[in-house]
C-alpha positions, 0 to 999 in steps of 0.5 A: 612407158614411153619410147625412151623408156623403151629404148633405155631398157632393152639388152643387146645379144652379142656375138663371140666378137661382141658385135650386137646381133640382136635386142632382147626385151622383158615382157612388160617393155614387149606389151608396151611397144605393142600397145605404142604401135597400136596407138600408131596404127589407130592415129594413121587411120584418123589421119587418113580419114581427115585427109579423106574428107578434108577437101571433099563435101560428098562425105557426109552422112551415111557415106562419112558414117560408112567411110569412118567404120571402114577405117576402124579396126575391125575389133571395133567394127 
C-alpha cells in the first residue's frame, strides 16, 4: 500500500463542533504505514553509511564491515 492509498483510507474523528481531532486507521492500513516507516528508516541508515564512506578511504576491510554492521537494525546483526 502506497502513501496515497494510506492517506485516502484515513477516517477523521470529529468533536461536537465538527472539528477534526484525530485520525483513525484500520489495522491493514496501520500495518502498511508501519512497514513504510521501517523501510524509510532502513533507507536513512543506508544513506548515512554512504555519506560516511563516500570521502573517507580509511574504511576498508574489517573497518568498513564493522561500520556497515553498526548501521544495521539490531534484528539483522
